[in-house]
C-alpha positions in Angstrom: -4.3 11.4 -88.6 -1.9 8.5 -88.0 1.8 8.7 -88.9 2.4 9.6 -92.6 2.6 6.6 -94.9 3.9 6.2 -98.4 1.7 5.4 -101.3 3.0 1.8 -101.1 2.1 1.5 -97.5 -1.3 3.3 -97.7 -4.2 0.9 -96.9 -7.0 0.5 -99.3 -10.1 2.4 -98.3 -12.1 2.1 -96.2 -9.5 1.9 -93.5 -10.5 -0.8 -91.0 -10.1 -0.5 -87.3 -10.9 -3.5 -85.0 -12.0 -3.1 -81.4 -10.3 -5.7 -79.3 -9.8 -6.7 -75.7 -6.2 -7.3 -74.7 -3.1 -8.6 -76.5 -4.6 -11.7 -78.0 -7.3 -9.7 -79.7 -4.7 -7.3 -81.1 -2.6 -10.1 -82.5 -5.7 -11.8 -84.0 -6.8 -8.5 -85.6 -3.5 -7.6 -87.1 -2.9 -11.1 -88.5 -6.4 -10.9 -90.2 -5.5 -7.7 -92.0 -6.7 -4.9 -89.8 -5.2 -1.5 -90.5 -5.6 -0.3 -86.9 -6.8 -1.5 -83.5 -8.7 0.1 -80.6 -7.2 -1.5 -77.5 -9.6 -2.0 -74.6 -10.3 -4.0 -71.5 -13.7 -5.4 -70.5 -15.7 -5.1 -73.8 -18.6 -6.5 -71.9 -18.8 -3.0 -70.4 -18.3 -1.3 -73.8 -14.6 -1.0 -73.2 -12.5 0.5 -70.4 -8.9 1.5 -70.1 -6.5 -1.5 -70.3 -3.6 -1.8 -67.9 -0.2 -0.1 -68.6 1.3 -3.6 -68.7 -1.1 -4.6 -71.5 -0.2 -1.4 -73.4 3.5 -2.0 -73.0 3.2 -5.6 -74.3 1.1 -4.2 -77.2 3.9 -1.8 -78.1 6.3 -4.7 -78.3 4.1 -6.9 -80.4 2.0 -4.6 -82.6 2.9 -4.2 -86.3 0.0 -1.8 -86.9 -1.0 1.4 -85.1 -3.3 1.0 -82.1 -5.4 3.6 -80.1 -6.1 3.1 -76.4 -9.4 3.8 -74.9 -9.3 6.1 -71.9 -12.5 5.3 -70.0 -12.4 4.7 -66.2 -15.6 2.8 -66.0 -18.7 1.5 -67.8 -22.0 3.4 -67.9 -22.5 7.0 -68.8 -20.0 9.7 -69.9 -20.6 12.2 -67.1 -17.6 11.9 -64.9 -16.7 13.0 -61.4 -13.7 15.2 -60.8 -11.7 12.3 -59.6 -12.6 10.1 -62.5 -11.7 12.9 -64.9 -8.4 13.4 -63.1 -7.6 9.8 -63.8 -8.4 10.2 -67.5 -6.0 13.1 -67.7 -3.3 11.0 -66.0 -3.9 8.1 -68.3 -3.7 10.3 -71.4 -0.4 11.7 -70.3 0.9 8.3 -69.4 -0.1 6.9 -72.8 1.6 9.9 -74.5 4.8 9.1 -72.7 4.6 5.4 -73.7 4.3 6.5 -77.3 1.0 4.8 -78.5 -0.5 6.1 -81.7 -3.6 7.5 -80.2 -6.2 7.7 -77.4 -10.0 7.3 -77.5 -12.0 9.5 -75.1 -15.4 11.1 -74.5 -16.9 13.4 -71.9 -20.5 14.8 -71.9 -22.4 17.4 -69.9 -25.5 16.4 -68.1 -27.7 18.1 -70.8 -26.4 15.8 -73.5 -23.8 18.2 -75.1 -20.1 17.7 -75.5 -18.1 18.8 -72.5 -15.8 21.1 -74.5 -13.6 22.1 -71.6 -12.7 18.6 -70.6 -12.4 17.4 -74.2 -10.0 20.2 -75.0 -8.0 19.5 -71.9 -7.7 15.8 -72.9 -6.6 16.8 -76.4 -3.9 18.9 -74.9 -2.9 16.2 -72.5 -2.5 13.7 -75.4 -0.2 16.1 -77.2 0.8 14.7 -80.6 -1.3 11.6 -80.3 -4.3 11.0 -82.4 -7.5 11.7 -80.5 -10.8 10.0 -81.2 -14.1 10.7 -79.5 -15.8 7.4 -78.9 -19.5 6.6 -78.9 -20.2 9.1 -76.2 -21.1 11.0 -79.4 -24.0 8.7 -80.0 -25.5 9.8 -76.7 -25.5 13.5 -77.5 -28.8 15.3 -78.1 -27.8 17.2 -81.3 -25.3 15.3 -83.4 -24.6 18.2 -85.8 -23.8 20.6 -83.0 -21.8 17.8 -81.2 -19.6 17.4 -84.3 -18.9 21.1 -84.5 -18.0 21.0 -80.7 -15.5 18.2 -81.3 -14.0 20.1 -84.2 -13.6 23.1 -81.9 -11.8 20.9 -79.4 -9.4 19.7 -82.1 -10.5 16.1 -81.9 -9.3 14.2 -85.0 -12.1 11.6 -85.5 -15.4 10.5 -84.0 -16.6 7.0 -83.6 -20.3 6.7 -84.3 -23.1 4.4 -85.5 -25.3 7.3 -86.5 -27.0 7.4 -83.1 -28.6 4.0 -83.7 -27.9 0.5 -82.6 -26.5 -0.5 -86.0 -24.8 1.4 -88.9 -27.6 0.3 -91.2 -30.2 1.9 -89.0 -28.0 5.0 -88.7 -26.8 5.2 -92.3 -28.7 8.4 -93.1 -27.1 10.3 -90.3 -23.7 8.8 -91.0 -23.9 10.1 -94.5 -24.9 13.6 -93.2 -22.0 13.6 -90.8 -19.5 12.6 -93.5 -20.7 15.6 -95.6 -20.7 18.0 -92.6 -17.2 16.8 -91.5 -15.6 17.4 -94.9 -11.8 17.3 -94.3 -12.1 18.9 -90.8 -12.6 15.6 -88.8 -12.8 11.9 -89.7 -16.1 10.0 -89.3 -15.3 6.5 -88.1 -18.4 4.5 -88.7 -19.4 1.5 -86.6 -22.4 -0.5 -85.5 -22.8 -4.3 -86.0 -20.8 -4.3 -89.2 -20.3 -7.8 -90.7 -19.7 -9.4 -94.1 -23.3 -9.1 -95.0 -23.8 -5.4 -94.5 -20.4 -3.6 -94.5 -20.3 -3.0 -98.3 -23.8 -1.5 -98.3 -23.0 0.8 -95.4 -19.8 2.0 -97.0 -21.5 2.6 -100.3 -24.4 4.6 -98.8 -22.5 6.7 -96.4 -19.2 7.5 -98.0 -17.2 6.5 -94.9 -13.5 6.2 -95.4 -12.8 4.6 -92.0 -14.9 1.8 -90.4 -14.8 0.1 -87.0 -16.1 -3.2 -85.7 -15.5 -5.9 -83.1 -15.6 -9.4 -84.5 -16.1 -11.5 -81.4 -16.9 -15.0 -80.5 -17.3 -16.9 -77.2 -15.0 -19.8 -76.4 -15.4 -22.2 -73.5 -12.9 -22.2 -70.7 -10.4 -25.1 -70.6 -10.7 -25.3 -66.8 -11.4 -28.9 -65.8 -12.4 -28.1 -62.2 -15.3 -25.7 -61.8 -16.7 -24.5 -58.5 -20.5 -24.2 -59.0 -20.9 -22.3 -55.7 -18.8 -19.1 -56.4 -19.1 -16.4 -59.0 -16.6 -13.6 -59.5 -19.2 -11.1 -60.5 -22.9 -10.9 -61.4 -25.2 -13.8 -61.4 -24.3 -15.4 -64.7 -22.1 -18.2 -63.3 -21.4 -19.7 -66.7 -19.7 -16.4 -67.6 -16.8 -17.5 -65.4 -16.1 -20.3 -67.8 -16.3 -18.7 -71.2 -14.1 -16.0 -72.8 -14.9 -13.5 -75.5 -12.2 -13.4 -78.2 -11.5 -11.7 -81.5 -12.5 -14.0 -84.4 -9.7 -13.6 -86.9 -11.6 -15.4 -89.7 -14.6 -13.0 -89.2 -12.3 -10.0 -89.3 -10.8 -11.2 -92.6 -14.2 -12.0 -94.1 -15.6 -8.6 -93.2 -12.6 -6.8 -94.6 -12.8 -8.8 -97.8 -16.5 -8.0 -98.2 -16.0 -4.3 -98.2 -12.9 -4.4 -100.5 -14.2 -6.9 -103.0 
């Protein structure tokens, strides 16, 4: 769990975590009423570890807790020894910096939780909150995966119920909430918005919910070189930025707490 809070400080349930990219996203989310942030880089890849400079700036500016994703690359969650070594180093560095938590996930090739690595990451994080991210949604047996994470002493698991949206995964989310009891927190996610978040909360019993409220904004660059792209073949991507939409964050929170 996050640091103890008084009854006056305790947020209304469900607790709302916003997935953001960088400092501007964190500031927008906290201004819009988020209770907690998951801090990432490159959300276009599903989120990877932000720079230590970004984390240090977040520590200076954040007024709410934030958890930092520890993920060395996009793609699957089966990591090489060198990738895993970098994850351990990041977890230790984030512990030394004093963030509220880390977000990690390692799988075996057969679709089970890699308990050895997850347990080692929990130990590396020390007193920090540890969340297993949506690597969980790629496991072959969610009930067993949840028990594995409990054995690893992970504090919460981020999941859409192994479907693209929380509405589609609502039945499994409800099952996981019941299975978890008070042993681990189920942090529900999956295309949550003002139109569906209250329904998902009501049908699943989730006490914590997570979403990214994003919008694309055009670049303010006046000069644009049409002959060069910095990555991929979507040249227009060079001239638009994906940002956290504070108004959408606030509207979604209001919809679930009405």
